[in-house]
C-alpha positions as CSV (number, residue, x, y, z in Angstrom):
1,X,-0.2,0.1,-0.2
2,X,2.9,2.2,0.7
3,X,3.6,4.9,-1.9
4,X,1.9,7.8,-3.7
5,X,-2.1,7.4,-4.8
6,X,-4.3,9.8,-7.0
7,X,-7.7,9.3,-5.2
8,X,-11.3,10.3,-6.9
9,X,-13.9,10.7,-3.5
10,X,-17.5,10.3,-5.5
11,X,-19.2,12.3,-2.8
12,X,-22.8,13.4,-2.4
13,X,-22.8,14.4,-6.2
14,X,-19.5,16.0,-6.2
15,X,-16.0,14.7,-7.3
16,X,-13.2,15.5,-4.7
17,X,-9.6,14.8,-5.8
18,X,-7.0,13.9,-3.0
19,X,-3.3,12.8,-3.4
20,X,-2.5,10.6,-1.0
21,X,1.8,9.4,0.2
22,X,1.7,6.5,1.8
23,X,4.7,5.2,3.9
24,X,5.4,2.2,5.9
25,X,8.1,2.3,9.2
26,X,8.6,0.3,12.0
27,X,6.0,1.6,14.0
28,X,2.9,0.9,10.6
29,X,1.5,3.0,8.0
30,X,2.4,6.8,7.5
31,X,0.9,9.4,5.4
32,X,-0.3,13.4,3.9
33,X,-3.0,13.3,1.8
34,X,-3.5,16.9,-0.1
35,X,-6.7,18.0,-1.3
36,X,-5.8,21.1,-4.1
37,X,-8.6,21.4,-5.2
38,X,-9.8,22.7,-2.6
39,X,-6.5,24.6,-1.1
40,X,-5.3,22.1,1.8
41,X,-2.2,20.3,1.8
42,X,-0.4,18.1,4.1
43,X,-3.8,17.0,5.7
44,X,-2.1,14.8,9.5
45,X,-4.1,12.0,9.9
46,X,-5.6,10.7,13.2
47,X,-4.9,7.0,12.5
48,X,-4.5,4.6,9.8
49,X,-4.8,0.4,9.9
50,X,-4.2,-1.5,7.3
51,X,-4.7,-5.6,7.4
52,X,-4.1,-6.6,3.7
53,X,-6.2,-5.8,2.0
54,X,-7.9,-3.9,4.3
55,X,-7.3,-0.4,5.7
56,X,-9.2,2.2,7.6
57,X,-7.8,6.2,7.7
58,X,-9.3,8.4,9.7
59,X,-8.3,12.0,8.2
60,X,-8.1,14.9,10.7
61,X,-10.9,17.9,9.7
62,X,-11.1,19.7,13.1
63,X,-14.5,18.3,13.8
64,X,-15.4,14.4,13.0
65,X,-13.1,12.9,10.6
66,X,-13.5,12.0,7.2
67,X,-13.0,8.1,6.9
68,X,-11.8,5.7,4.1
69,X,-12.3,2.2,4.7
70,X,-11.4,-0.1,2.4
71,X,-9.6,-2.5,-0.1
72,X,-6.4,-2.5,-1.8
73,X,-5.4,-4.7,-4.4
74,X,-1.8,-4.0,-5.9
75,X,-2.2,-0.7,-7.8
76,X,-5.9,-0.2,-6.9
77,X,-8.0,1.3,-3.9
78,X,-11.5,1.2,-3.7
79,X,-14.0,1.9,-0.7
80,X,-16.5,4.1,1.1
81,X,-15.9,7.7,2.4
82,X,-17.6,9.2,5.3
83,X,-17.2,12.5,6.8
84,X,-19.8,13.5,9.3
85,X,-23.3,13.3,7.4
86,X,-21.4,12.7,4.0
87,X,-21.2,9.3,2.7
88,X,-19.6,8.1,-0.7
89,X,-17.2,6.1,-2.5
90,X,-13.4,6.3,-3.7
91,X,-11.2,4.8,-5.7
92,X,-7.5,5.1,-6.3
93,X,-4.7,4.5,-8.1
94,X,-1.4,4.7,-8.4
């Protein structure tokens, strides 16, 4: 799962792009996000858990976390996105 990912998020009829930089170290996975269209860069994470092929990433938003809950398959990430009451899906490619 480590690497750079372009992730398209579809939420309530709107498309958003995230750029994810995931690394793996001795303490597990770490990640930084950017949401260029919304002017967000180096978005901190609350937690990231992964046991191949499943993963869950919680982004810090200043309120309820934005959550990516999905599966990793080679060069693809897919799953569900939630943030407060907004729900959607995502797909990521290397």
